[in-house]
N, C-alpha and C positions, 0 to 999 in steps of 0.2 A: 760386802760394801754397803748394801742398801738395808735400811731398817725403818720402822715406823714408831713414832711416839704414840702412846695410848691416851694421853691427856696432856694438856699444856700447863697445868698448874704445878708450881714448884714442889708441893707436898705430894703430888700424885705421880710418883716415879714408876714408869713402866714402859717397856719397848717390846716390839716384835722383831725378831731377826732369825733368818734361816729356819723358819717354820716353828720357832719356839717363842714363848712369852717369858719375859724377864721382869721381875719386880724388885725395886730397891737396889740390888746389886746388878749394875749394868754390865753387859759383856764388852769385851774389847773389840776394836775394829769398827766402831760406829763412824761411818764416813758421810753417807748421804741419806737424807730423809725428805719427807714432803714439807713438814711444818716445824717451826721452832717450838720448844718447850723450855720452861724456865730452868729445869734441872740440867739443861745442856749449855748453860750460859758460858762456862769456861772452856768448852770444847771447840774444836776446829771443824765442826760438822758443816756441810753445805746443804742448803735448803732449796728444794725444787720450786716451792711456791714463790720464793723471791727470785730465783733464777728465771722463772717464766714471766717475770714482770708483774707478780702478784695476781696472776690469773687463778681461777678456781680449778678444782679437780674436773668439774664438768667441761670447762673450756679446754683443758689440756688432754683429756682422755682420747687416745687414738681410736680410730674406727673399729679396729679389731677387738677392742675391750669394752665398747659401749654397752652391749647387752649385759655383760657380767657386772659392769659398774652400776648400771641402772637397777639391776636386781638387788645388789647389796645396798645401794643407797635407799631403795624403797624400804628395806628392812630397818635401816638406820632411822629413817623418818618415823617409822612405826614405833620404834623404841622411844624416841623423843616425845612423840604424842602421848605415850603412856606415862612418861615422866611428868609431863604437864598436867595430865588428869590426876595423877597421884600427888601433885604439888611437891615434887622432888626439887630441891634447890641445887642446881648443877654447880653453883659456886662453892657449895659446901660438901660436895661429894665427888669422888673420882669416877670418871666415866666407866673405867674397866671393872669397877665393883658392881655395876648395875646391869651389865649385859652378859649373856652366856659366853664362855671362853671360845667355843667353836665359831661363833659369829665374829668375835674379835680377830681370830686368825684368818678367816675368810676375807673380812674387810681389809685387814692390813696387807694381805697378799696382793689384792687388787691395787691398793695404793702403792705398794712397792713397784708394781709393773708400770703404773702411770709415772711414778717418780723417775724410774729408769728411762722411760721414753722422753721425758722432759730434758734430762741431762744429755741424752744422745741426739736430740733434735732441735733444741733451743740454744740460741747464742747467749752467753753470759752478759748481763747488763754492765755497762761501763761504770755505773754507780752501785754495783752489787754490794760491796763492803759497807757503804753508807746505809743501804736499805736494810741489811742484816742488823747493823748497830741500832737503827731506828726501830726495827721490829722488836728487838730485845727491850728497849726502853718502853715502848707502848704496851708490850706484854706485861711488864711490871706494873704499869699504871692500871691496866685492865683488871688485874687481880687485887687491887687495893680498894677496899670498900670505902666509899665516901661517907662522911659523918653528916647525916641529914637530920635536921631538927626543924619540923614544920610548926613549932609552937609560936614562932613570930608571925606566922600567917593565921593561925587559928585565933590569935588575939584580935584579928581584924575580920573575923568570920561574918560580921554583920554586913560586910561589903562583898557582893557576889564575886568580884574578881579574885579576891583573896581566899574566899571560901572554896571556890572551884580549884584554885591552885593548890591549896592545902590537901585536898582530896587527891588531885592528880599526882603530886610529888610524893605523897605517902605510899603510893602504889607502884612507883617506878623503881626498877632494879637500880640500886645506888652504885653503879660501876660505869666508868668512862671507857667506852670501846671505840677506838678510832679506826678509821678506814684510810689506809695509806694510798689507796688507788681511787679515791673518791672524786678527784679532779684531774684534768689533764696537765695542770701546772705543778702538781705535787703538793698543793695546799691540803692540809688534813681536813677531813670531815668526820662526823661521828656516824656509827652504824644505827640502824633503826631501833635496835634493842638497847642502845646506850642511854645513860642519863644525859639529858640535853644540855650539857654544860656550855656548849658554844652558842646556843640560841636562846637560853632562858632569859626572861624579862628581868631587867635590872632590879625591879621592885621585889623580886623573889630571891635574889642572890644571898640574902642574909641567912637562908636556911642551910647553906653549905658552910660547915664549920670544920676547923682543923682537927685532926686526930691527935696531934701534939698540942702545942700552945699557940702557935701563930701561923697565919698565912703571910707569906712574903711574895709580892709580885714584882718580877723583873720585866719591864716592858720597853722595847726599843722606841725611842722618840722618832716618829715619822720614818719608819723603816724603809718603805718603798721609795721615798724621796732620796734617802741616803744611798740606797742601792743604785738608783739612776745616776746620781752625782758621781759615785765612785766608779761605776762602769764607764762613765764618760771621761774619767781621768782627773776629777777634782777631789780635793780633800774635804771631807765633811766636817762642819763646825761642831765642836763639843758644847753646844747650847741648843735650846729649842729652835728647830730648823725653820718653823714658820715665822717665829719672831725675827730670826736672822734674815730670812727672805724679805720681810716687811721693811727692815732697816736698810738693807743693802741692795735690794733688787727692785723695790717699788719706790714711790715718792715718800717724802718725809711724813706725810699725814696718814699713811696707810696703816690700818690696824692689823693685828695678827690674823684675825678672822677674815678680813678682806684680802689679805695676802694669800691666805690658804685657798680661798675661793677663786681668786685670780689665777693662781698657779695651776690648779686642776682644770680650770676653764681653758687654759692655754695648752696644757700638756697633751691632751688627746685630740686636739683640733688643729690639724695641719694648716688650716687656712689662717690661723692666728700667728702673728710673729711678735717676738719680744727679744731684742738683741741681748738685753741684760740677763734674762732667764736662760737663753741659749748658751751664753758663755759658761755658766756653771752646770746647766742641765742640758747637755748636748744630745737631744733626743734623736736627731738624724744620724749622728755618729754611732750611737748605741744600736739603733735599728740596723744600720749597715753592717756592724760588727757581728751581730748575732742572728740575722735573718737573711737567708739566701734568695728570697723571693717566694719561697714555698714553705720552708720549714725553719722554725726557730730552733737554734742550738745554743743552749745556755752554757755558761762557764762550768757548770756541774755535770754536763753530759746529757742533760734532758733534751729530748727532741719533741717538738710540737708542731703539727701542721697549722699554718696560719696565713691569712691574707694580710695585706698591708694595714688594713684598718685595725686588726687585732694584734699584730706582731709586737708592737712596743709594750702593750699591756701584758702580754704573755711573758715577754722577756723580764719585765720588772717583777711581776707577781711570782713567777716561777723561781727566779734567782733569789728573791727575798725569802720565799718559803723554804727552799733548801738551805739557805744561809742560816735562818733562824733554827731550823731543826738540827743542824750541826752543832749549834750552841746548846740546844737542849741535851744532846748526847753528852757534851762536855760536862754540863752541870750534873747529869745523872752519874757520870763516872766519879765526880768529886764527892758525891754523897754515898758512894757504894758501901762504905763501912761505917756509916753514921745512922743515927736514929731518924734524922730528917729524910724527906723524900720529895720527889716531884708529885704534886697532887694532880695537876692537869696542865695542859697548854692550850691557849686560844690564839691562833694566828701568830701575832708578833710578840706574844708574851709567854711567860712561864710562871706558874704559881707553885711555890714551895710550901711544904708543911713542916715547920721546924719547932723543936722543943726549945725552951728557954736557954738551956745550957749550950746550944749550938748557934746562938745568935752571933757569936764572934766570927762565924764563917761568912756572914753577909757581905762584908767588903770584898773578901776574896772571890765570892761568886759573882759579884757585880763586875769586878775586874775581868774575870774569865769570860763572862757573858758578853762584855763590851768589845773584846778583842776578836773581831771577825776576820774572815778571809778577804774582806774588802776594806779592812782598816778598822779603826776604833770608832764605834757607834755610841752615841749618848744613850744611857739607860735610865729610865724613870723608875723609881722604887717606891712601892707602897707596902704597908703592913696593917694587919688588923686581926681581930678575933673571929671574924666571919667574912665570907667573900663579898658581902654586900656593903661592908663598912671598912674599906681599906683606905688608909690615910697616907699622904706623902711622907717619906722619910728623907730627911736631908742629912746625909752622912758626910 
């Protein structure tokens, strides 16, 4: 029943099962392992790392196995240090080709025992299936090399800011590695060794270019406001929500920006009252529905300890994060047999890398992305030849 993957890259097919190593031709009866690998995409394997709530092997290792695990992990770290010194690119090599086979078997056997312990002692998360689907999408993104061209920065090398950025980004590994467990609300973060796609200065975004022909960005308009409105039982307008608020919930002379500032000033300050806003954004009702006084329990099964001050924010942010990521999974499935792919995602948006011949799919993907489990949300669409110069598409 238990086995271990030897590498998570799609082209590096290898597993350990029943004391044997298998390459390319996988054995039958693969049921449970520690971690997902791309060559298991179509299988019904269960993953202990996800089952444990995305905890690490260190966190889940039982006391009886700690000494054995520490010993084998020390050997593993020594191998990785040697790879770094030898400048071996792990994105272009299979792990099992670089280490002795006896070590692989020793390492996998300990992982097997930890895997078995997790399945026998941890409760299956209520959102397990979603987490597995998300893991598969993020694994695909993790192994897609970003097309980074720093020439637009070197052209401005006379300015220290751009000169330093050109040097920095030329040295960073061009892969987006997301952390599913980086926040208590479920919002994605990137790992320390990831390309900093979520935090990079907008002045430098032009260095990120599509592998195909176009970047197409699908971005929910005011996703968290729409989530709050929908959770409270109101239908969200299919237009810019801050403009709609300005016209319908503030006075006639309020600008969009003033309405936006006024809304957020009211939202998280219980001492402020606004009957018009409360009619469409029933913050008290939403808090009472999803917070029991100690724990937030979202519609997607996520539980977060919270006091009253933070409860509403956690409800909105967590529900929105899970809602958006479910849409990301749907778009990934639409692109499964196509040349285009998801390049990366940043909070409430998704950036697609599309060839010219697949531009016809854009309206279909907008429609799919907009139809959420909380109703239809307005999607803003942009496109361009690099990430720093995306222009609005009016389709």
